[in-house]
C-alpha positions as CSV (number, residue, x, y, z in Angstrom):
1,X,-9.0,54.9,-44.0
2,X,-5.5,55.6,-42.0
3,X,-6.7,55.0,-38.3
4,X,-8.5,51.3,-39.3
5,X,-5.2,50.3,-40.8
6,X,-2.5,51.3,-38.4
7,X,-3.7,48.9,-35.7
8,X,-1.8,45.9,-37.2
9,X,1.8,47.5,-36.7
10,X,4.0,45.8,-34.3
11,X,3.4,47.9,-31.0
12,X,7.6,49.0,-31.2
13,X,9.1,51.8,-29.0
14,X,9.5,54.8,-31.1
15,X,8.5,53.0,-34.3
16,X,9.4,55.4,-37.5
17,X,7.0,55.6,-40.5
18,X,8.7,55.3,-43.6
19,X,9.1,58.4,-45.8
20,X,11.5,57.5,-48.2
21,X,14.8,55.4,-48.9
22,X,17.7,57.2,-47.0
23,X,15.4,60.3,-46.2
24,X,14.7,61.2,-42.6
25,X,11.8,59.6,-41.1
26,X,9.0,61.2,-38.8
27,X,9.0,59.2,-35.7
28,X,6.1,58.6,-33.3
29,X,5.8,60.7,-30.1
30,X,7.3,59.5,-27.4
31,X,5.7,59.5,-23.6
32,X,7.1,62.5,-21.4
33,X,8.3,60.1,-19.0
34,X,10.3,58.5,-22.1
35,X,11.6,62.0,-23.0
36,X,12.8,62.7,-19.8
37,X,14.6,59.4,-19.3
38,X,16.7,59.8,-22.6
39,X,17.3,63.3,-21.6
40,X,18.9,62.2,-18.1
41,X,20.9,59.4,-19.9
42,X,22.3,61.9,-22.4
43,X,23.2,63.9,-19.3
44,X,24.6,61.5,-17.2
45,X,26.7,60.1,-20.5
46,X,28.3,63.9,-20.9
47,X,28.9,64.2,-16.9
48,X,30.4,60.2,-17.3
49,X,32.8,61.3,-19.8
50,X,33.2,64.9,-19.0
51,X,33.3,65.2,-15.0
52,X,32.0,68.9,-15.1
53,X,32.5,68.6,-11.2
54,X,36.0,68.7,-11.8
55,X,35.8,72.0,-13.2
56,X,33.1,73.4,-10.9
57,X,33.9,71.8,-7.3
58,X,30.3,72.8,-6.4
59,X,28.7,70.6,-8.5
60,X,30.2,67.3,-6.6
61,X,28.1,68.7,-3.5
62,X,25.2,67.8,-5.7
63,X,26.0,64.7,-7.1
64,X,24.9,65.5,-10.7
65,X,25.8,61.7,-12.2
66,X,23.5,59.8,-9.4
67,X,20.7,62.9,-9.9
68,X,21.0,61.9,-13.8
69,X,21.0,58.1,-13.2
70,X,18.3,58.0,-11.0
71,X,16.1,60.3,-12.9
72,X,16.8,58.4,-16.1
73,X,16.1,54.9,-14.6
74,X,13.0,55.8,-12.3
75,X,11.5,57.8,-15.3
76,X,12.5,54.9,-17.7
77,X,11.1,52.3,-15.5
78,X,7.7,54.4,-14.9
79,X,7.3,54.7,-18.6
80,X,7.7,51.1,-19.1
81,X,4.8,50.5,-16.4
82,X,2.4,52.8,-17.5
83,X,2.9,51.6,-20.9
84,X,2.9,48.5,-20.6
85,X,5.3,45.6,-22.1
86,X,4.5,47.2,-25.8
87,X,5.8,50.3,-25.0
88,X,9.6,48.8,-25.2
89,X,11.6,46.3,-27.0
90,X,11.5,42.7,-25.9
91,X,14.3,41.5,-23.5
92,X,17.5,41.2,-26.0
93,X,19.9,38.3,-25.9
94,X,22.6,40.7,-25.1
95,X,21.2,42.1,-21.8
96,X,20.3,38.6,-20.4
97,X,23.8,37.6,-21.0
98,X,25.0,40.7,-19.2
99,X,22.3,39.7,-16.3
100,X,23.9,36.2,-16.0
101,X,27.3,37.9,-16.1
102,X,26.1,39.8,-12.9
103,X,24.5,36.9,-11.3
104,X,27.8,34.9,-11.6
105,X,29.7,37.7,-9.8
106,X,27.2,38.0,-7.3
107,X,27.0,34.3,-6.4
108,X,31.1,34.2,-6.3
109,X,31.1,36.9,-3.8
110,X,31.0,34.7,-0.6
111,X,34.0,32.3,-1.9
112,X,36.0,35.4,-3.0
113,X,39.4,36.4,-1.3
114,X,38.3,39.5,0.0
115,X,34.1,39.8,0.2
116,X,33.8,43.3,1.1
117,X,36.0,44.6,-1.7
118,X,34.1,42.3,-4.3
119,X,30.5,43.9,-2.9
120,X,32.3,47.5,-3.4
121,X,33.1,46.8,-6.8
122,X,30.0,45.3,-7.6
123,X,28.1,48.0,-5.9
124,X,30.3,51.2,-6.9
125,X,31.4,50.1,-10.4
126,X,29.9,47.3,-12.4
127,X,26.2,47.3,-11.1
128,X,26.3,51.3,-12.6
129,X,28.0,50.1,-15.5
130,X,25.7,47.3,-16.4
131,X,22.3,49.8,-16.0
132,X,24.3,52.0,-18.3
133,X,24.5,49.6,-21.1
134,X,20.7,48.9,-20.2
135,X,19.8,52.2,-20.3
136,X,21.0,52.8,-23.7
137,X,20.5,49.9,-25.0
138,X,16.5,50.4,-24.5
139,X,16.1,54.0,-24.2
140,X,18.1,54.8,-27.5
141,X,15.6,52.9,-29.9
142,X,14.9,55.2,-32.8
143,X,17.3,56.5,-35.4
144,X,17.3,60.2,-34.0
145,X,17.7,58.9,-30.8
146,X,21.0,56.7,-31.8
147,X,22.4,59.1,-33.7
148,X,22.0,61.6,-30.5
149,X,24.0,59.4,-28.4
150,X,26.6,58.9,-31.1
151,X,26.9,62.7,-31.5
152,X,27.1,63.3,-27.9
153,X,30.3,60.9,-27.5
154,X,31.9,62.6,-30.7
155,X,31.4,65.9,-29.2
156,X,32.6,65.0,-25.5
157,X,35.8,63.6,-27.3
158,X,36.7,67.5,-28.3
159,X,37.6,68.6,-24.3
160,X,39.0,65.2,-23.6
161,X,41.7,65.5,-26.6
162,X,42.1,69.2,-26.4
163,X,43.0,68.8,-22.4
164,X,45.8,65.9,-23.4
165,X,46.9,67.9,-26.2
166,X,47.0,71.2,-23.9
167,X,48.9,69.4,-21.2
168,X,51.4,68.2,-23.5
169,X,52.3,71.1,-25.2
170,X,52.2,73.0,-21.8
171,X,54.6,70.7,-20.5
172,X,52.3,69.4,-17.8
173,X,53.5,66.2,-17.4
174,X,54.3,63.2,-14.9
175,X,57.8,62.4,-14.1
176,X,58.5,58.8,-15.0
177,X,62.4,58.6,-13.5
178,X,63.3,57.7,-17.1
179,X,65.5,60.4,-19.0
180,X,63.3,61.8,-21.7
181,X,60.3,60.0,-20.9
182,X,57.3,62.2,-19.8
183,X,53.7,61.4,-19.8
184,X,51.2,63.8,-19.7
185,X,48.5,63.9,-16.7
186,X,44.9,62.4,-17.2
187,X,41.6,64.5,-18.2
188,X,41.3,67.0,-15.1
189,X,43.7,65.6,-13.1
190,X,42.5,62.1,-13.3
191,X,38.8,62.6,-13.7
192,X,36.2,60.2,-15.4
193,X,36.8,57.4,-17.7
194,X,40.2,59.4,-18.5
195,X,41.7,59.5,-15.3
196,X,45.3,58.7,-16.7
197,X,46.8,59.1,-19.8
198,X,46.1,55.2,-20.9
199,X,42.5,55.6,-20.2
200,X,42.1,59.2,-22.1
201,X,43.9,57.0,-25.0
202,X,41.4,54.1,-24.6
203,X,38.0,56.4,-24.6
204,X,39.2,58.4,-27.4
205,X,40.4,55.5,-29.7
206,X,36.8,54.1,-28.7
207,X,35.0,57.1,-30.1
208,X,37.2,57.6,-33.3
209,X,35.1,55.0,-35.3
210,X,31.5,56.7,-34.1
211,X,33.1,60.2,-35.3
212,X,34.1,58.0,-38.4
213,X,30.7,56.6,-39.0
214,X,28.9,60.1,-38.2
215,X,31.1,61.7,-41.0
216,X,29.9,59.5,-43.6
217,X,26.4,59.1,-42.3
218,X,25.4,62.7,-42.5
219,X,24.8,65.2,-45.7
220,X,25.6,68.2,-44.0
221,X,28.8,70.0,-44.5
222,X,29.1,71.8,-41.4
223,X,28.8,68.1,-39.2
224,X,30.8,66.3,-41.5
225,X,33.8,68.9,-40.7
226,X,33.0,68.6,-37.1
227,X,33.2,64.7,-37.4
228,X,36.5,65.0,-39.1
229,X,37.8,67.7,-36.8
230,X,36.9,65.2,-33.9
231,X,38.9,62.8,-35.6
232,X,42.2,64.4,-36.3
233,X,41.9,65.6,-32.8
234,X,41.3,62.3,-31.1
235,X,44.4,60.8,-32.9
236,X,46.5,63.5,-31.8
237,X,45.3,62.9,-28.0
238,X,46.2,59.4,-28.4
239,X,49.6,60.1,-29.6
240,X,50.6,62.8,-27.1
241,X,49.6,60.0,-24.4
242,X,52.7,58.1,-25.4
243,X,50.6,54.8,-24.5
244,X,51.9,51.8,-26.0
245,X,48.6,50.3,-25.6
246,X,47.0,53.4,-27.3
247,X,49.0,53.1,-30.5
248,X,48.2,49.5,-31.1
249,X,44.5,50.4,-30.7
250,X,45.0,53.5,-32.9
251,X,46.9,51.5,-35.5
252,X,44.1,48.3,-35.4
253,X,41.3,50.9,-35.7
254,X,42.9,52.7,-38.5
255,X,43.2,49.5,-40.6
256,X,39.7,48.2,-39.8
257,X,38.1,51.7,-40.9
258,X,39.8,51.7,-44.1
259,X,38.7,48.2,-44.5
260,X,35.4,49.4,-43.8
261,X,35.8,52.6,-45.8
262,X,36.4,50.8,-49.2
263,X,33.9,47.9,-48.7
264,X,31.3,50.9,-48.2
265,X,32.9,52.6,-51.3
266,X,33.7,55.6,-49.5
267,X,36.5,57.2,-51.3
268,X,36.6,60.6,-49.8
269,X,36.6,59.4,-46.4
270,X,39.0,56.6,-46.9
271,X,41.4,59.0,-49.0
272,X,41.2,61.3,-45.7
273,X,42.1,58.5,-43.5
274,X,45.0,57.6,-45.9
275,X,46.4,61.5,-45.7
276,X,46.0,61.6,-41.8
277,X,48.4,58.2,-41.5
278,X,50.8,59.4,-43.6
279,X,51.0,62.8,-42.3
280,X,51.1,62.5,-39.0
281,X,54.4,60.7,-38.1
282,X,55.7,64.0,-38.9
283,X,54.6,65.7,-36.4
284,X,55.3,63.1,-33.7
285,X,58.5,63.5,-31.8
286,X,61.6,61.1,-31.7
287,X,60.7,60.2,-28.1
288,X,57.1,58.7,-29.1
289,X,58.9,56.4,-31.5
290,X,61.3,55.2,-29.0
291,X,58.8,54.5,-26.4
292,X,56.8,52.2,-29.2
293,X,60.2,50.3,-29.7
294,X,59.4,48.8,-26.3
295,X,56.6,46.9,-27.9
296,X,59.0,44.3,-29.5
297,X,61.9,45.1,-27.1
298,X,60.5,44.7,-23.9
299,X,64.0,44.8,-22.4
300,X,64.5,48.0,-23.4
301,X,61.5,49.4,-21.3
302,X,63.6,50.9,-18.3
303,X,60.2,51.7,-16.4
304,X,60.3,48.2,-16.1
305,X,56.0,48.5,-17.0
306,X,56.3,46.4,-19.8
307,X,58.5,43.7,-18.3
308,X,56.2,43.7,-15.3
309,X,52.7,43.5,-17.2
310,X,53.9,40.3,-19.2
311,X,54.8,38.4,-16.1
312,X,51.6,39.4,-14.6
313,X,50.0,37.7,-17.6
314,X,52.0,34.4,-17.3
315,X,51.2,34.5,-13.8
316,X,47.6,35.3,-14.4
317,X,47.2,32.6,-16.9
318,X,48.7,29.8,-14.0
319,X,46.1,31.2,-11.5
320,X,43.5,30.6,-13.5
321,X,44.6,27.0,-14.4
322,X,44.6,26.3,-10.9
323,X,41.1,27.7,-9.9
324,X,39.2,27.9,-13.6
325,X,35.7,27.5,-12.1
326,X,35.0,30.0,-9.3
327,X,38.0,32.3,-9.5
328,X,39.2,34.8,-6.6
329,X,36.0,36.7,-6.9
330,X,35.0,40.1,-8.8
331,X,38.1,42.9,-8.1
332,X,40.3,40.6,-6.3
333,X,43.0,40.0,-8.9
334,X,45.3,42.0,-7.3
335,X,44.9,39.8,-4.3
336,X,45.3,36.8,-6.1
337,X,48.5,38.3,-7.8
338,X,50.2,39.0,-4.5
339,X,49.3,35.9,-3.2
340,X,51.5,34.1,-6.3
341,X,53.8,36.5,-6.5
342,X,54.9,36.0,-2.5
343,X,54.9,40.1,-2.3
344,X,52.0,42.8,-2.2
345,X,52.5,45.3,-4.9
346,X,48.6,45.5,-5.7
347,X,48.8,45.5,-9.5
348,X,45.9,44.2,-11.7
349,X,46.6,42.2,-14.7
350,X,46.5,44.3,-17.7
351,X,44.1,42.6,-19.7
352,X,40.4,42.6,-19.4
353,X,40.1,39.2,-20.3
354,X,42.2,37.8,-17.9
355,X,40.9,40.2,-15.3
356,X,37.5,37.8,-15.9
357,X,39.1,34.9,-15.7
358,X,41.2,35.4,-12.2
359,X,38.1,37.2,-10.6
360,X,35.4,35.0,-12.1
361,X,36.6,31.8,-13.5
362,X,36.5,30.4,-16.8
363,X,32.4,30.9,-16.9
364,X,32.7,34.5,-16.4
365,X,35.6,35.1,-18.8
366,X,33.0,33.1,-21.6
367,X,30.1,34.9,-20.4
368,X,32.1,38.4,-21.1
369,X,33.4,36.9,-24.7
370,X,29.7,35.8,-25.4
371,X,28.5,39.2,-25.0
372,X,31.6,41.0,-26.8
373,X,31.1,38.5,-29.9
374,X,27.1,38.7,-29.7
375,X,27.2,42.6,-29.7
376,X,29.4,42.8,-32.6
377,X,27.5,39.9,-34.3
378,X,24.4,42.2,-34.3
379,X,26.0,45.1,-35.1
380,X,27.6,43.2,-38.4
381,X,24.0,42.0,-39.0
382,X,22.4,45.5,-39.5
383,X,25.1,46.7,-41.6
384,X,24.6,43.5,-43.8
385,X,21.0,44.1,-43.9
386,X,21.0,47.9,-44.5
387,X,23.0,47.3,-47.9
388,X,19.7,45.7,-49.2
389,X,16.9,46.9,-47.0
390,X,16.1,50.4,-47.9
391,X,14.3,51.0,-44.3
392,X,18.0,50.3,-42.7
393,X,20.1,52.2,-44.7
394,X,20.5,55.1,-42.4
395,X,21.9,52.7,-40.1
396,X,24.5,51.6,-41.9
397,X,27.6,53.6,-41.1
398,X,26.8,53.5,-37.8
399,X,26.4,49.8,-37.7
400,X,30.3,49.7,-39.2
401,X,31.4,52.0,-36.8
402,X,30.0,50.4,-34.1
403,X,31.4,47.0,-35.2
404,X,34.9,48.9,-35.3
405,X,34.9,50.6,-31.6
406,X,34.0,46.7,-30.5
407,X,37.0,45.4,-32.2
408,X,39.4,48.3,-31.2
409,X,38.2,47.0,-27.7
410,X,38.9,43.5,-28.2
411,X,42.5,45.1,-28.8
412,X,42.5,47.4,-25.9
413,X,41.4,45.2,-23.5
414,X,44.5,43.0,-24.0
415,X,46.5,45.8,-22.5
416,X,44.1,47.3,-20.2
417,X,42.6,46.5,-16.6
418,X,39.1,47.7,-17.5
419,X,36.9,44.7,-17.0
420,X,34.6,46.1,-15.0
421,X,34.5,49.9,-16.1
422,X,32.2,51.6,-18.6
423,X,33.9,51.4,-21.5
424,X,32.9,48.4,-23.5
425,X,29.4,48.5,-21.8
426,X,29.2,52.3,-23.7
427,X,29.9,50.9,-27.0
428,X,28.1,47.7,-26.4
429,X,25.0,49.6,-25.4
430,X,25.3,51.4,-28.5
431,X,25.3,47.7,-30.0
432,X,22.1,47.2,-28.2
433,X,20.0,50.0,-29.4
434,X,21.1,50.2,-32.7
435,X,19.6,46.4,-33.0
436,X,16.4,47.6,-31.2
437,X,16.1,50.5,-33.5
438,X,16.6,48.2,-36.7
439,X,13.6,46.0,-35.4
440,X,11.5,49.0,-34.7
441,X,12.3,50.8,-38.1
442,X,12.1,47.3,-39.8
443,X,8.6,46.6,-38.3
444,X,7.3,50.2,-39.3
445,X,8.6,49.4,-42.8
446,X,7.1,45.8,-43.2
447,X,4.2,45.1,-45.6
448,X,0.5,44.7,-44.2
449,X,-0.2,41.2,-43.9
450,X,-3.0,39.9,-46.1
451,X,-5.5,39.0,-43.1
452,X,-4.7,42.1,-41.4
453,X,-5.3,44.2,-45.0
454,X,-8.6,42.3,-45.5
455,X,-9.5,43.1,-41.8
456,X,-8.7,46.7,-42.1
457,X,-10.8,46.9,-45.3
458,X,-13.5,45.1,-43.8
459,X,-13.6,47.9,-41.0
460,X,-13.3,50.7,-43.1
461,X,-16.3,49.3,-45.2
């Protein structure tokens, strides 16, 4: 009777068969092309975060990131063409918004301050980031794959944090020109998404909530210990960067994580977080607190960066009010600021939302805000549904972690010029993947409709 009753189920990619509430599920087999595409995606993620070509220069000649990306996209498209529309989830609203954002960026290129510069930002960074967002969202559409991507991010945080802490302990630092203030070099001399100390702090801050989610989601003691260790290392890595934005984001992340853990009745994890928050200041040098004091007293910043960044924010706001629709063109906020400053400093505004507004006008900023809010809301809905839907219960912790990461990005975006980079699109891709995974798991767990049940009985008799 099983063959006759299986035909009615929705054809969602990697749909899972329910075994028991909260227990692992047996996943349906994936096509060879889909498996290749996903493995290439995981490989690309590792390359993106860890830049192995920086450790082994010979790999740079092989263009390993490009090969992994092409293989992932090519295999994924082949799988969708061969298996048809039923092999993949329907187009998500989030992906549609991202495509609208790209389309608006392309439309504004002809009227940008520097057409060649806009084309360069589009082709070298932005389109790649959006493509990665699409791949994560449409390939990690099973519980196992979603966890694999999450654990990949968590494991990649280990070398990032260790290199940062090593640089600090070894005195491998940058000179700031201010007595008593030094900043560590970024990961591997400025490679990948952790190219400077601020970027390193940002990447670690985005991974900390994912590590917390995996710590409370797994029942294996060894994996829990690994996730807890990654959280501790990442906190240390953020602190040694002496990044003020990193501190603000870390503080917001800690508060939000504590609220989530209390809401989920995870007393042990919440207690661990409180202990870390209480003990960490004991190991922090006094110069770090002096650095943080310039957050509220900008005039005390002897480097001048705090004052300069605030002036840029005020000036960027004026630029948006003067040109609210089209903007300066993607990637041209520096040129717009130079024009209004009256001098060439070539410094971006340290606010991702203002970057969008200056470059793409209010339509671009609003589209990005819409995408950000939509991704947060779908993660929130999955977490809420997981509380009463046994089929989705395993996704609850990761849904909560993705929410905190997206909220942490909002805090970080107020202080970083990261509008077109991979940071947001990595976490947003996880949110879309979570949405698709929840949809396929719910479809596999749904009861058989009465009409389909009668048809199946008739076919079997």
